[in-house]
Residue frames as a rotation matrix with the C-alpha (Angstrom) as fourth column:
MET 1
0.810 -0.561 -0.172 -0.67
-0.070 -0.384 0.921 1.28
-0.582 -0.734 -0.351 -26.53
ASN 2
0.694 -0.635 -0.340 2.63
-0.537 -0.142 -0.832 2.06
0.480 0.759 -0.439 -28.09
THR 3
0.467 -0.574 -0.673 5.77
0.388 0.817 -0.427 0.00
0.795 -0.061 0.604 -27.54
THR 4
-0.524 -0.713 0.465 7.43
-0.081 -0.501 -0.861 2.52
0.848 -0.490 0.205 -25.24
ARG 5
-0.011 0.618 0.786 4.50
-0.939 -0.278 0.205 2.49
0.345 -0.736 0.583 -22.84
LYS 6
0.856 0.326 -0.401 4.41
-0.238 0.937 0.255 -1.32
0.459 -0.123 0.880 -22.81
ILE 7
0.063 -0.925 -0.374 8.13
0.429 0.363 -0.827 -1.48
0.901 -0.109 0.419 -22.04
ALA 8
-0.555 -0.256 0.791 7.81
-0.467 -0.692 -0.551 1.09
0.688 -0.675 0.265 -19.25
ILE 9
0.426 0.784 0.451 4.92
-0.868 0.214 0.447 -0.79
0.254 -0.582 0.772 -17.65
GLY 10
0.773 -0.178 -0.609 6.81
0.104 0.982 -0.155 -4.09
0.625 0.056 0.778 -17.95
LEU 11
-0.311 -0.950 0.027 9.90
0.228 -0.102 -0.968 -2.62
0.923 -0.295 0.249 -16.31
GLY 12
-0.318 0.273 0.908 7.80
-0.806 -0.582 -0.108 -1.19
0.499 -0.766 0.405 -13.50
VAL 13
0.766 0.641 0.039 6.11
-0.588 0.675 0.447 -4.51
0.260 -0.365 0.894 -12.80
ALA 14
0.521 -0.650 -0.554 9.42
0.367 0.756 -0.542 -6.39
0.771 0.079 0.632 -12.99
GLY 15
-0.471 -0.714 0.518 11.07
-0.139 -0.521 -0.842 -3.89
0.871 -0.469 0.146 -10.65
GLY 16
0.077 0.610 0.789 8.25
-0.946 -0.204 0.251 -4.24
0.314 -0.766 0.562 -8.15
ALA 17
0.900 0.238 -0.366 8.52
-0.178 0.965 0.190 -8.02
0.399 -0.105 0.911 -8.26
LEU 18
0.075 -0.957 -0.281 12.28
0.395 0.288 -0.873 -7.87
0.916 -0.046 0.399 -7.67
LEU 19
-0.483 -0.207 0.851 11.86
-0.556 -0.677 -0.481 -5.47
0.676 -0.706 0.212 -4.76
THR 20
0.513 0.758 0.402 9.20
-0.828 0.313 0.466 -7.69
0.227 -0.572 0.788 -3.19
ALA 21
0.764 -0.288 -0.577 11.38
0.197 0.956 -0.217 -10.78
0.615 0.052 0.787 -3.58
TRP 22
-0.305 -0.941 0.146 14.33
0.179 -0.208 -0.962 -8.98
0.935 -0.267 0.232 -1.98
LEU 23
-0.309 0.231 0.923 12.24
-0.803 -0.583 -0.123 -7.68
0.510 -0.779 0.365 0.93
LEU 24
0.654 0.683 0.324 10.80
-0.754 0.554 0.353 -11.12
0.062 -0.475 0.878 1.69
THR 25
0.588 -0.531 -0.610 14.11
0.218 0.831 -0.512 -12.99
0.779 0.168 0.605 1.84
GLY 26
-0.363 -0.891 -0.271 16.49
0.462 0.081 -0.883 -13.53
0.809 -0.446 0.382 4.71
ASP 27
-0.692 -0.032 -0.721 16.43
0.708 -0.225 -0.669 -11.31
-0.141 -0.974 0.178 7.80
ARG 28
-0.950 0.310 -0.043 14.31
-0.312 -0.924 0.221 -8.67
0.029 0.223 0.974 6.08
LYS 29
-0.534 0.791 -0.300 11.26
0.249 0.486 0.837 -10.97
0.808 0.372 -0.457 5.95
LYS 30
-0.169 0.465 -0.869 10.26
0.982 0.153 -0.109 -10.51
0.082 -0.872 -0.482 9.60
LYS 31
-0.668 -0.154 -0.728 10.87
0.347 -0.930 -0.122 -6.75
-0.658 -0.335 0.675 9.55
THR 32
-0.940 0.330 -0.087 8.92
-0.221 -0.396 0.891 -6.36
0.260 0.857 0.446 6.30
LYS 33
-0.334 0.854 -0.399 5.94
0.582 0.520 0.625 -8.30
0.741 -0.023 -0.671 7.63
GLU 34
-0.225 0.205 -0.953 5.88
0.917 -0.286 -0.278 -6.24
-0.330 -0.936 -0.123 10.85
PHE 35
-0.870 -0.163 -0.465 6.11
0.041 -0.964 0.263 -2.98
-0.491 0.210 0.845 8.88
VAL 36
-0.793 0.606 -0.063 3.29
-0.095 -0.022 0.995 -3.93
0.601 0.795 0.075 6.49
ALA 37
-0.188 0.737 -0.650 1.07
0.842 0.461 0.279 -5.13
0.506 -0.495 -0.707 9.36
LYS 38
-0.430 -0.030 -0.902 1.64
0.699 -0.644 -0.312 -1.90
-0.571 -0.765 0.298 11.31
LYS 39
-0.950 0.049 -0.309 0.87
-0.217 -0.815 0.537 0.30
-0.226 0.578 0.785 8.31
ALA 40
-0.595 0.784 -0.179 -2.27
0.223 0.374 0.900 -1.71
0.772 0.495 -0.398 7.52
THR 41
-0.142 0.510 -0.849 -3.47
0.988 0.128 -0.088 -1.28
0.063 -0.851 -0.522 11.10
ASP 42
-0.651 -0.165 -0.741 -2.76
0.328 -0.942 -0.078 2.45
-0.685 -0.294 0.667 11.00
LEU 43
-0.950 0.298 -0.089 -4.62
-0.201 -0.369 0.908 2.76
0.238 0.881 0.410 7.70
LYS 44
-0.336 0.860 -0.384 -7.66
0.646 0.507 0.571 0.92
0.686 -0.056 -0.726 9.08
LYS 45
-0.221 0.203 -0.954 -7.72
0.894 -0.348 -0.282 3.19
-0.390 -0.915 -0.105 12.13
ALA 46
-0.883 -0.161 -0.440 -7.52
0.011 -0.946 0.323 6.28
-0.469 0.281 0.838 9.93
PHE 47
-0.764 0.643 -0.043 -10.49
-0.034 0.026 0.999 5.18
0.644 0.765 0.002 7.82
VAL 48
-0.139 0.726 -0.674 -12.57
0.889 0.391 0.238 4.26
0.436 -0.566 -0.699 10.87
ASN 49
-0.411 -0.075 -0.908 -11.81
0.670 -0.700 -0.246 7.59
-0.618 -0.710 0.339 12.55
ARG 50
-0.974 0.025 -0.227 -12.59
-0.165 -0.763 0.625 9.52
-0.158 0.646 0.747 9.38
ALA 51
-0.553 0.818 -0.161 -15.86
0.238 0.340 0.910 7.67
0.799 0.464 -0.383 8.75
HIS 52
-0.104 0.488 -0.866 -16.88
0.991 0.125 -0.049 8.14
0.084 -0.864 -0.497 12.38
ALA 53
-0.658 -0.204 -0.725 -16.08
0.370 -0.926 -0.075 11.87
-0.656 -0.317 0.684 12.29
GLU 54
-0.948 0.306 -0.086 -18.04
-0.224 -0.452 0.864 12.38
0.226 0.838 0.497 9.07
SER 55
-0.367 0.866 -0.339 -21.09
0.538 0.495 0.682 10.52
0.758 0.068 -0.648 10.38
ASP 56
-0.220 0.242 -0.945 -21.23
0.941 -0.202 -0.271 12.71
-0.257 -0.949 -0.183 13.49
ASP 57
-0.968 -0.163 -0.191 -21.36
0.109 -0.957 0.268 15.96
-0.227 0.238 0.944 11.50
VAL 58
0.021 0.998 -0.065 -24.73
0.525 -0.066 -0.849 17.63
-0.851 -0.017 -0.525 11.13
HIS 59
-0.898 -0.267 0.348 -25.54
0.428 -0.359 0.829 18.71
-0.097 0.894 0.437 7.58
TYR 60
-0.156 0.853 -0.499 -28.13
0.160 -0.476 -0.865 21.40
-0.975 -0.214 -0.062 7.06
VAL 61
-0.418 0.107 0.902 -29.95
0.904 0.147 0.401 21.80
-0.090 0.983 -0.158 3.78
């Protein structure tokens, strides 16, 4: 990897860490946890519904 790519990746990781730290401090902590939990639940439901819909389809050869 060249130096520019390493610096870009490092800045991206550092930025993500700073954003996470900011979101999990103070009053934002509760709201952030609720948001992440809701999105995780929605994502699980979407995968279950999709897997269930695909298993019910009849495939002819």
